[in-house]
N, C-alpha and C positions, 0 to 999 in steps of 0.2 A: 798464616794469613787468614783474615776473615773471609766468609763465603763470597762477598762481592769482589774483593781483590783477587781471590782465587779464580773466579769466573772470568774476570777481565784478562788475566794472564794466561788462561787456558784456551782462548778463542782459536778455533780452527774453522776454515771454510768447508762446509759440508755440501757435497753435490750428489750424493747417493742416499736415497731415502727408502724406508719401508712403505708398505701400502697403508699403514695406519693413518686414519684421518685425525685432524686436530679438532677438538670440540669447539663449536662456535662460541660458546660462553668463555672458554679459555682464551680464544683469539681476541675477543673483545676486551677481556680483562687485561691482556698483555698490551693492547693498544692504549687502553685507558691509563695504565701505569706508565707507559712510554710518554704520555702527554705531560708527565711530571718534569720533563726535560726543560732546561732553561729556554726562554724565548725572548728575542730582542723586543724590548718595550711591551712585552706580553701580547704581541700581535698574532702569535700562533698561526703563522702564514704557511700552512701545509695542509694537504689532503692525501688520503691513501685510496688507491683504486684496488679493490680485491678482484682479481681476474679469475673467474671461475669458468667462463666460456672456453670449451676445449679448443675450438677453432682459433680463437684469438690467442690462446696460449701457444698453440703450434706456430702461428704466424709470428708472434713475438720471439719465440725461441729461434726461429729462422733468421729474423731480422738481427737478433743479438749475436749471430755468428754460429748458429747450430748448437746452442746450449740446451741440450735435451732435458736437463734438470729443471728448466722452466716448465716443462710439460709434466714431469714426474713428481715434482714436489707436492706435498699435501696442500699447500697454499702458495700462491704467487701474488705478491703485492707490488704495486708500483707507487713509489714515494714521489709526491709532486710538491714543488714550491707553488704556493697558491696565494695570490694577492686579490682574488675576487672579493672576498669579504672585507678586506682592508680598503679596497677602492670604494665599495658600497658605503662603508662608514664615512669615508672622506667626502663623498658626494652628499650624504645625508647631513653631514655637519657643515655643509656649505664651503668646503675647501677644495672642491673640484676633483677631476679625474686624476689618476696617477699618470706620470709623464715618462715612465721608463727610466727612472734614475738608477744608476749603478748601485747606490747605497741600498735601495729597496730590494734589488736583486740579491745582493749579498745577505741582507737580513732574512729574506724568505728562504734562501738556499741553506743558510746555517740553521735556521729554525727547523727546517725539515730534516736536516742531517743529524742534529742533536736528538730529535725525536726518534729517528730511525735507528741510531746506535743504541738508544735506550731500549727500543723494541727488540733488537737483536739480543742484547744482553739479558733482557727478561726472558726471552724465548729459550736461550741456552740454560738459564737457571732452572727451568722446569723440564729439562731433558730433550729439548728440541735442538735441531741443527739448522744452520742458516748460511746463506751466501748472498752477497750483494751482486747485482747484475748491471754493470755499467754499459754493457753491450746494447742496451735499449737506445743509447744515444747514437748508434750507427745510423739509424733512420728515425729520428724523433718525430718528424712530421707524420710519418705513417703510424707510429705508436699513438700520437695525439689524435689522429683521425679515428683509429680503432676504438679509443677510449672516450671519444667525444669531448676532448678537453677544450674549454673555452679560452679566450684571451686572458692573460694574467695568470695562466697556469702552465707549467712545463714539467715534464717527467725527468727527474734527476737520475734515478736508478731503480731497478727492481730489487725485490727481496724474496728469495725462496725460503720457505719454512717447511720443516717436516721432521719426522723421527729418523735419526741417523741409521744408515745401513752399513756404514763404514766409519773408521776413525783414522784419518790421515795423521801423519807425523806433525808435530808442532814446529812451526818455523821460528828460528831465533830472530828476534827483532833487533834493530839497531840498538847498541848499548846506550844507556841513559846519558853517559858522559859525552856521547856524540851529538845528541840533540839538545842537550842542556848547555846554554851559554850564560855566563855570569856578567851582568852589567852591560856588556856590549857583545856584538856578534864577532866571533873569531874565525875569519876566513882562512887563516894560515894553516889550520889543521885539517882542512877538507881532504887533501890527497892522502894523508896518512890514515885518516879515519876510514875512508872508502877502501883503501888497500887492505886494512886489517879486517874489515867486515866482509870484503870479497872472499878472503881466505876462509873465514868462518862459514859463509854460505856455500862455497864450493865443497867444503867438507860435508856440510849438511846434505846437499843434493846427491853426493856420491854414496852417503851412508844410509839414506832413508830406505824403508822397507819396500815401498812401491815407487815407480816412476823415477828411477835413478837417472841422472843426467850429468853431463859435464858442462857446468855453467857457474856463474857467480851473480852477485847482486847487480854489478855494473852492467853486465850484458843484458840481464832481464829488464832492468830499469830503462836503459837506453832504448831498447826495442819497444817497451810499453809506451813511452811518451812520443817517440819519433814515428812509430807506425800506427798510432791511434790519434792523429791530430784532429780528426773530425772537424774539418774546416767549415762545414755547413752549420755548425752550432750557432755561430754569431747571428747569421741571417735568420735562422729558425727562432732564436730567442727574441730577436727584434720583431719578427712577425707575430710573436705571442705577446708582445707589449713590454718586453724587458730590454734593458741596456740601450735605450735610445738617447740617453744623456748622462 
């Protein structure tokens, strides 16, 4: 495989880091390269908050559920969907304020996510480790207040970056034949696909070097979605100017 495909298939979430700092010029280069990601209609509807303040990092780590790597990572970035510049352009062109359309929310969220994945991949290509932090959505209003986020901006997730101090085992992903459908969606195979993958993941959890456990993909997935509903998100997003229509 070429280096890009190799890096994509080798991704691991890194939560333990050395004390080595990331050069500021390298960080800016990684962000600049990440901006090469696709953007809906080239609106580039995202911003990044580089959180260096120690107290804020500690507060965010606590809000995220006690994720100490938010504090220990060399850099902690918060990836935001940001429509402020887009709204300014719309007003300047005589087309009025944004109205909280679901389409604009989707465009901004996907723009930011494409860029963030590019940023993670670029960071890993130069020897850095990374992990996304969705836990900031446990209390997004508090995070927004800490970061002074205006209307038309919301924090999607955090990103820890640093030089790895550990190398966890690589998790096997769903087989391509499970996620690839030809011409139309085939619902009939769901049960068999999940059963087969559950067996694979159970074997992985029992055989890995660290943190062995008795579990499978179904158990982990069901818990992830049913115990992290974050029902406050809709009202928070609407308060920030999103998803009003």
